[in-house]
Biotite code that builds the C-alpha atoms (Angstrom):
import biotite.structure as struc

atoms = struc.array([
    struc.Atom([20.349, 19.329, 19.641], chain_id="A", res_id=1, res_name="MET", atom_name="CA", element="C"),
    struc.Atom([19.548, 16.520, 17.245], chain_id="A", res_id=2, res_name="SER", atom_name="CA", element="C"),
    struc.Atom([21.665, 13.390, 17.571], chain_id="A", res_id=3, res_name="ALA", atom_name="CA", element="C"),
    struc.Atom([21.097, 12.464, 13.922], chain_id="A", res_id=4, res_name="ILE", atom_name="CA", element="C"),
    struc.Atom([23.503, 14.086, 11.458], chain_id="A", res_id=5, res_name="ARG", atom_name="CA", element="C"),
    struc.Atom([21.816, 16.266, 8.851], chain_id="A", res_id=6, res_name="GLY", atom_name="CA", element="C"),
    struc.Atom([18.671, 17.016, 10.830], chain_id="A", res_id=7, res_name="LEU", atom_name="CA", element="C"),
    struc.Atom([17.754, 20.506, 11.941], chain_id="A", res_id=8, res_name="PRO", atom_name="CA", element="C"),
    struc.Atom([18.501, 21.241, 15.610], chain_id="A", res_id=9, res_name="PRO", atom_name="CA", element="C"),
    struc.Atom([14.934, 20.550, 16.710], chain_id="A", res_id=10, res_name="ASN", atom_name="CA", element="C"),
    struc.Atom([14.954, 17.352, 14.619], chain_id="A", res_id=11, res_name="GLY", atom_name="CA", element="C"),
    struc.Atom([11.922, 15.336, 13.659], chain_id="A", res_id=12, res_name="PRO", atom_name="CA", element="C"),
    struc.Atom([9.263, 15.582, 16.308], chain_id="A", res_id=13, res_name="GLY", atom_name="CA", element="C"),
    struc.Atom([5.888, 14.208, 17.190], chain_id="A", res_id=14, res_name="VAL", atom_name="CA", element="C"),
    struc.Atom([4.256, 15.640, 14.088], chain_id="A", res_id=15, res_name="PHE", atom_name="CA", element="C"),
    struc.Atom([6.935, 14.137, 11.840], chain_id="A", res_id=16, res_name="SER", atom_name="CA", element="C"),
    struc.Atom([6.411, 10.739, 13.458], chain_id="A", res_id=17, res_name="ALA", atom_name="CA", element="C"),
    struc.Atom([2.661, 11.103, 12.995], chain_id="A", res_id=18, res_name="MET", atom_name="CA", element="C"),
    struc.Atom([3.087, 12.086, 9.335], chain_id="A", res_id=19, res_name="GLU", atom_name="CA", element="C"),
    struc.Atom([5.344, 9.091, 8.643], chain_id="A", res_id=20, res_name="VAL", atom_name="CA", element="C"),
    struc.Atom([2.923, 6.712, 10.366], chain_id="A", res_id=21, res_name="ALA", atom_name="CA", element="C"),
    struc.Atom([-0.049, 8.280, 8.565], chain_id="A", res_id=22, res_name="ALA", atom_name="CA", element="C"),
    struc.Atom([1.675, 7.864, 5.202], chain_id="A", res_id=23, res_name="SER", atom_name="CA", element="C"),
    struc.Atom([2.108, 4.189, 6.029], chain_id="A", res_id=24, res_name="GLY", atom_name="CA", element="C"),
    struc.Atom([-1.598, 3.878, 6.850], chain_id="A", res_id=25, res_name="LEU", atom_name="CA", element="C"),
    struc.Atom([-2.514, 5.553, 3.569], chain_id="A", res_id=26, res_name="THR", atom_name="CA", element="C"),
    struc.Atom([-0.184, 3.234, 1.642], chain_id="A", res_id=27, res_name="ALA", atom_name="CA", element="C"),
    struc.Atom([-1.596, 0.113, 3.293], chain_id="A", res_id=28, res_name="GLU", atom_name="CA", element="C"),
    struc.Atom([-5.159, 1.290, 2.659], chain_id="A", res_id=29, res_name="ARG", atom_name="CA", element="C"),
    struc.Atom([-4.255, 1.744, -1.017], chain_id="A", res_id=30, res_name="SER", atom_name="CA", element="C"),
    struc.Atom([-2.711, -1.726, -1.032], chain_id="A", res_id=31, res_name="ARG", atom_name="CA", element="C"),
    struc.Atom([-5.879, -3.231, 0.460], chain_id="A", res_id=32, res_name="MET", atom_name="CA", element="C"),
    struc.Atom([-8.000, -1.452, -2.189], chain_id="A", res_id=33, res_name="ASN", atom_name="CA", element="C"),
    struc.Atom([-5.832, -2.916, -4.957], chain_id="A", res_id=34, res_name="VAL", atom_name="CA", element="C"),
    struc.Atom([-6.092, -6.391, -3.422], chain_id="A", res_id=35, res_name="ILE", atom_name="CA", element="C"),
    struc.Atom([-9.880, -5.996, -3.135], chain_id="A", res_id=36, res_name="ALA", atom_name="CA", element="C"),
    struc.Atom([-10.014, -5.114, -6.831], chain_id="A", res_id=37, res_name="SER", atom_name="CA", element="C"),
    struc.Atom([-7.969, -8.205, -7.685], chain_id="A", res_id=38, res_name="ASN", atom_name="CA", element="C"),
    struc.Atom([-10.217, -10.439, -5.588], chain_id="A", res_id=39, res_name="LEU", atom_name="CA", element="C"),
    struc.Atom([-13.406, -8.927, -6.985], chain_id="A", res_id=40, res_name="ALA", atom_name="CA", element="C"),
    struc.Atom([-12.206, -9.565, -10.535], chain_id="A", res_id=41, res_name="ASN", atom_name="CA", element="C"),
    struc.Atom([-10.597, -12.962, -10.023], chain_id="A", res_id=42, res_name="ALA", atom_name="CA", element="C"),
    struc.Atom([-13.085, -14.578, -12.457], chain_id="A", res_id=43, res_name="ARG", atom_name="CA", element="C"),
    struc.Atom([-13.661, -11.643, -14.837], chain_id="A", res_id=44, res_name="THR", atom_name="CA", element="C"),
    struc.Atom([-12.988, -13.018, -18.303], chain_id="A", res_id=45, res_name="THR", atom_name="CA", element="C"),
    struc.Atom([-14.020, -9.919, -20.238], chain_id="A", res_id=46, res_name="ARG", atom_name="CA", element="C"),
    struc.Atom([-13.531, -6.304, -19.215], chain_id="A", res_id=47, res_name="GLY", atom_name="CA", element="C"),
    struc.Atom([-14.461, -3.089, -21.007], chain_id="A", res_id=48, res_name="ALA", atom_name="CA", element="C"),
    struc.Atom([-11.577, -3.690, -23.415], chain_id="A", res_id=49, res_name="ASP", atom_name="CA", element="C"),
    struc.Atom([-12.836, -7.217, -24.184], chain_id="A", res_id=50, res_name="GLY", atom_name="CA", element="C"),
    struc.Atom([-9.825, -8.804, -22.478], chain_id="A", res_id=51, res_name="GLU", atom_name="CA", element="C"),
    struc.Atom([-9.629, -10.749, -19.211], chain_id="A", res_id=52, res_name="PRO", atom_name="CA", element="C"),
    struc.Atom([-8.894, -8.738, -16.071], chain_id="A", res_id=53, res_name="TYR", atom_name="CA", element="C"),
    struc.Atom([-5.176, -8.296, -15.372], chain_id="A", res_id=54, res_name="LYS", atom_name="CA", element="C"),
    struc.Atom([-3.966, -8.416, -11.793], chain_id="A", res_id=55, res_name="ARG", atom_name="CA", element="C"),
    struc.Atom([-2.627, -5.088, -10.507], chain_id="A", res_id=56, res_name="ILE", atom_name="CA", element="C"),
    struc.Atom([0.091, -4.342, -7.976], chain_id="A", res_id=57, res_name="ASP", atom_name="CA", element="C"),
    struc.Atom([0.773, -1.169, -5.998], chain_id="A", res_id=58, res_name="PRO", atom_name="CA", element="C"),
    struc.Atom([4.261, 0.293, -6.311], chain_id="A", res_id=59, res_name="VAL", atom_name="CA", element="C"),
    struc.Atom([5.449, 2.372, -3.366], chain_id="A", res_id=60, res_name="PHE", atom_name="CA", element="C"),
    struc.Atom([8.324, 4.804, -3.035], chain_id="A", res_id=61, res_name="GLU", atom_name="CA", element="C"),
    struc.Atom([10.090, 6.342, -0.064], chain_id="A", res_id=62, res_name="ALA", atom_name="CA", element="C"),
    struc.Atom([10.250, 10.130, -0.058], chain_id="A", res_id=63, res_name="LYS", atom_name="CA", element="C"),
    struc.Atom([12.092, 12.400, 2.354], chain_id="A", res_id=64, res_name="PRO", atom_name="CA", element="C"),
    struc.Atom([9.813, 14.109, 4.801], chain_id="A", res_id=65, res_name="LEU", atom_name="CA", element="C"),
    struc.Atom([9.597, 17.869, 4.313], chain_id="A", res_id=66, res_name="ARG", atom_name="CA", element="C"),
    struc.Atom([9.432, 20.010, 7.438], chain_id="A", res_id=67, res_name="ASN", atom_name="CA", element="C"),
    struc.Atom([6.893, 22.628, 6.380], chain_id="A", res_id=68, res_name="LYS", atom_name="CA", element="C"),
    struc.Atom([7.583, 25.022, 9.263], chain_id="A", res_id=69, res_name="THR", atom_name="CA", element="C"),
    struc.Atom([11.314, 25.192, 8.541], chain_id="A", res_id=70, res_name="MET", atom_name="CA", element="C"),
    struc.Atom([11.050, 24.619, 4.768], chain_id="A", res_id=71, res_name="ASP", atom_name="CA", element="C"),
    struc.Atom([13.691, 21.914, 5.084], chain_id="A", res_id=72, res_name="ALA", atom_name="CA", element="C"),
    struc.Atom([13.955, 18.338, 3.868], chain_id="A", res_id=73, res_name="VAL", atom_name="CA", element="C"),
    struc.Atom([14.550, 15.767, 6.594], chain_id="A", res_id=74, res_name="LEU", atom_name="CA", element="C"),
    struc.Atom([16.647, 13.269, 4.611], chain_id="A", res_id=75, res_name="ASN", atom_name="CA", element="C"),
    struc.Atom([16.890, 10.792, 7.482], chain_id="A", res_id=76, res_name="ALA", atom_name="CA", element="C"),
    struc.Atom([13.094, 10.630, 7.839], chain_id="A", res_id=77, res_name="VAL", atom_name="CA", element="C"),
    struc.Atom([11.175, 8.997, 5.019], chain_id="A", res_id=78, res_name="MET", atom_name="CA", element="C"),
    struc.Atom([7.485, 8.717, 4.261], chain_id="A", res_id=79, res_name="ARG", atom_name="CA", element="C"),
    struc.Atom([5.898, 6.199, 1.900], chain_id="A", res_id=80, res_name="VAL", atom_name="CA", element="C"),
    struc.Atom([3.779, 7.188, -1.099], chain_id="A", res_id=81, res_name="ASP", atom_name="CA", element="C"),
    struc.Atom([1.930, 5.218, -3.730], chain_id="A", res_id=82, res_name="LEU", atom_name="CA", element="C"),
    struc.Atom([3.956, 5.836, -6.893], chain_id="A", res_id=83, res_name="ALA", atom_name="CA", element="C"),
    struc.Atom([1.746, 3.889, -9.289], chain_id="A", res_id=84, res_name="GLU", atom_name="CA", element="C"),
    struc.Atom([-0.514, 0.903, -9.719], chain_id="A", res_id=85, res_name="VAL", atom_name="CA", element="C"),
    struc.Atom([1.099, -1.427, -12.216], chain_id="A", res_id=86, res_name="ARG", atom_name="CA", element="C"),
    struc.Atom([-0.515, -4.206, -14.241], chain_id="A", res_id=87, res_name="GLU", atom_name="CA", element="C"),
    struc.Atom([0.969, -7.684, -13.655], chain_id="A", res_id=88, res_name="ASP", atom_name="CA", element="C"),
    struc.Atom([2.432, -9.047, -16.914], chain_id="A", res_id=89, res_name="THR", atom_name="CA", element="C"),
    struc.Atom([1.982, -12.741, -16.052], chain_id="A", res_id=90, res_name="GLU", atom_name="CA", element="C"),
    struc.Atom([-0.349, -14.557, -18.478], chain_id="A", res_id=91, res_name="PRO", atom_name="CA", element="C"),
    struc.Atom([-3.813, -15.598, -17.375], chain_id="A", res_id=92, res_name="GLY", atom_name="CA", element="C"),
    struc.Atom([-4.839, -19.158, -16.633], chain_id="A", res_id=93, res_name="GLN", atom_name="CA", element="C"),
    struc.Atom([-6.237, -21.138, -19.567], chain_id="A", res_id=94, res_name="MET", atom_name="CA", element="C"),
    struc.Atom([-9.161, -23.391, -18.559], chain_id="A", res_id=95, res_name="VAL", atom_name="CA", element="C"),
    struc.Atom([-10.966, -25.796, -20.844], chain_id="A", res_id=96, res_name="TYR", atom_name="CA", element="C"),
    struc.Atom([-14.636, -24.753, -20.783], chain_id="A", res_id=97, res_name="ASP", atom_name="CA", element="C"),
    struc.Atom([-16.132, -25.012, -24.295], chain_id="A", res_id=98, res_name="PRO", atom_name="CA", element="C"),
    struc.Atom([-19.586, -23.878, -23.103], chain_id="A", res_id=99, res_name="GLY", atom_name="CA", element="C"),
    struc.Atom([-18.284, -20.540, -21.776], chain_id="A", res_id=100, res_name="HIS", atom_name="CA", element="C"),
    struc.Atom([-19.200, -17.510, -23.940], chain_id="A", res_id=101, res_name="PRO", atom_name="CA", element="C"),
    struc.Atom([-15.548, -16.357, -23.910], chain_id="A", res_id=102, res_name="ASP", atom_name="CA", element="C"),
    struc.Atom([-14.115, -19.725, -25.007], chain_id="A", res_id=103, res_name="ALA", atom_name="CA", element="C"),
    struc.Atom([-11.729, -19.626, -27.953], chain_id="A", res_id=104, res_name="ASP", atom_name="CA", element="C"),
    struc.Atom([-11.974, -21.903, -30.995], chain_id="A", res_id=105, res_name="GLY", atom_name="CA", element="C"),
    struc.Atom([-10.404, -24.780, -29.044], chain_id="A", res_id=106, res_name="GLU", atom_name="CA", element="C"),
    struc.Atom([-12.763, -24.388, -26.070], chain_id="A", res_id=107, res_name="GLY", atom_name="CA", element="C"),
    struc.Atom([-10.303, -22.648, -23.706], chain_id="A", res_id=108, res_name="TYR", atom_name="CA", element="C"),
    struc.Atom([-11.150, -19.606, -21.613], chain_id="A", res_id=109, res_name="VAL", atom_name="CA", element="C"),
    struc.Atom([-8.465, -17.258, -20.330], chain_id="A", res_id=110, res_name="GLU", atom_name="CA", element="C"),
    struc.Atom([-9.124, -16.406, -16.687], chain_id="A", res_id=111, res_name="TYR", atom_name="CA", element="C"),
    struc.Atom([-7.328, -13.567, -14.898], chain_id="A", res_id=112, res_name="PRO", atom_name="CA", element="C"),
    struc.Atom([-3.833, -14.065, -13.506], chain_id="A", res_id=113, res_name="ASN", atom_name="CA", element="C"),
    struc.Atom([-5.203, -13.666, -9.970], chain_id="A", res_id=114, res_name="VAL", atom_name="CA", element="C"),
    struc.Atom([-4.405, -16.322, -7.364], chain_id="A", res_id=115, res_name="ASN", atom_name="CA", element="C"),
    struc.Atom([-7.015, -15.940, -4.624], chain_id="A", res_id=116, res_name="VAL", atom_name="CA", element="C"),
    struc.Atom([-4.809, -17.591, -1.963], chain_id="A", res_id=117, res_name="VAL", atom_name="CA", element="C"),
    struc.Atom([-1.927, -15.225, -2.728], chain_id="A", res_id=118, res_name="THR", atom_name="CA", element="C"),
    struc.Atom([-4.266, -12.234, -2.628], chain_id="A", res_id=119, res_name="GLU", atom_name="CA", element="C"),
    struc.Atom([-5.658, -13.317, 0.751], chain_id="A", res_id=120, res_name="MET", atom_name="CA", element="C"),
    struc.Atom([-2.127, -13.644, 2.166], chain_id="A", res_id=121, res_name="VAL", atom_name="CA", element="C"),
    struc.Atom([-1.335, -10.172, 0.787], chain_id="A", res_id=122, res_name="ASN", atom_name="CA", element="C"),
    struc.Atom([-4.542, -8.844, 2.359], chain_id="A", res_id=123, res_name="LEU", atom_name="CA", element="C"),
    struc.Atom([-3.642, -10.296, 5.772], chain_id="A", res_id=124, res_name="MET", atom_name="CA", element="C"),
    struc.Atom([-0.130, -8.813, 5.525], chain_id="A", res_id=125, res_name="THR", atom_name="CA", element="C"),
    struc.Atom([-1.518, -5.392, 4.579], chain_id="A", res_id=126, res_name="ALA", atom_name="CA", element="C"),
    struc.Atom([-4.040, -5.595, 7.397], chain_id="A", res_id=127, res_name="SER", atom_name="CA", element="C"),
    struc.Atom([-1.328, -6.417, 9.952], chain_id="A", res_id=128, res_name="ARG", atom_name="CA", element="C"),
    struc.Atom([0.847, -3.580, 8.641], chain_id="A", res_id=129, res_name="ALA", atom_name="CA", element="C"),
    struc.Atom([-2.111, -1.218, 8.962], chain_id="A", res_id=130, res_name="TYR", atom_name="CA", element="C"),
    struc.Atom([-2.672, -2.377, 12.554], chain_id="A", res_id=131, res_name="GLU", atom_name="CA", element="C"),
    struc.Atom([1.019, -1.777, 13.292], chain_id="A", res_id=132, res_name="ALA", atom_name="CA", element="C"),
    struc.Atom([0.695, 1.751, 11.918], chain_id="A", res_id=133, res_name="GLY", atom_name="CA", element="C"),
    struc.Atom([-2.297, 2.426, 14.132], chain_id="A", res_id=134, res_name="VAL", atom_name="CA", element="C"),
    struc.Atom([-0.336, 1.128, 17.140], chain_id="A", res_id=135, res_name="ALA", atom_name="CA", element="C"),
    struc.Atom([2.542, 3.434, 16.189], chain_id="A", res_id=136, res_name="THR", atom_name="CA", element="C"),
    struc.Atom([0.255, 6.454, 16.122], chain_id="A", res_id=137, res_name="ILE", atom_name="CA", element="C"),
    struc.Atom([-1.173, 5.479, 19.514], chain_id="A", res_id=138, res_name="GLU", atom_name="CA", element="C"),
    struc.Atom([2.379, 5.198, 20.913], chain_id="A", res_id=139, res_name="SER", atom_name="CA", element="C"),
    struc.Atom([3.327, 8.620, 19.535], chain_id="A", res_id=140, res_name="VAL", atom_name="CA", element="C"),
    struc.Atom([0.192, 10.123, 21.086], chain_id="A", res_id=141, res_name="LYS", atom_name="CA", element="C"),
    struc.Atom([1.014, 8.513, 24.435], chain_id="A", res_id=142, res_name="THR", atom_name="CA", element="C"),
    struc.Atom([4.582, 9.862, 24.301], chain_id="A", res_id=143, res_name="MET", atom_name="CA", element="C"),
    struc.Atom([3.312, 13.349, 23.445], chain_id="A", res_id=144, res_name="ALA", atom_name="CA", element="C"),
    struc.Atom([0.891, 13.265, 26.384], chain_id="A", res_id=145, res_name="ARG", atom_name="CA", element="C"),
    struc.Atom([3.691, 12.129, 28.706], chain_id="A", res_id=146, res_name="SER", atom_name="CA", element="C"),
    struc.Atom([5.944, 14.895, 27.458], chain_id="A", res_id=147, res_name="ALA", atom_name="CA", element="C"),
    struc.Atom([3.234, 17.472, 28.093], chain_id="A", res_id=148, res_name="LEU", atom_name="CA", element="C"),
    struc.Atom([2.786, 16.196, 31.658], chain_id="A", res_id=149, res_name="LYS", atom_name="CA", element="C"),
    struc.Atom([6.485, 16.737, 32.334], chain_id="A", res_id=150, res_name="ILE", atom_name="CA", element="C"),
    struc.Atom([6.018, 20.484, 31.887], chain_id="A", res_id=151, res_name="GLY", atom_name="CA", element="C"),
    struc.Atom([3.165, 20.709, 34.399], chain_id="A", res_id=152, res_name="GLN", atom_name="CA", element="C"),
])
């Protein structure tokens, strides 16, 4: 019997734990891809639209895990999904560079609103979170193996 109110009697199991951890890995991979895009475009002063690159941020949302075998929603167990990738509204950095092809009439160039140091910190945080997710999956696998050995 499940000790958590609202869960089906067999409760969330190994596969639910794996699905939650896997959703975290997917989210962190998406976050790292967004950060890589920001870093790659940190000096892009003109994109396809003729404007400087705008920093983007991932937006995540928690969703209840759905038990497919029982067709039930496990409200106490949440997974994470990428809801959208949103453009940062902060203005770009204006740098005086009259020789630059994108300089305005006063000689200023608008560079993207990307701070490389901030992006690197975000990348390290995402990387550590990804590593924690991998460790979680390894722990779940170890517990499942131990549980199987009990029945032998």
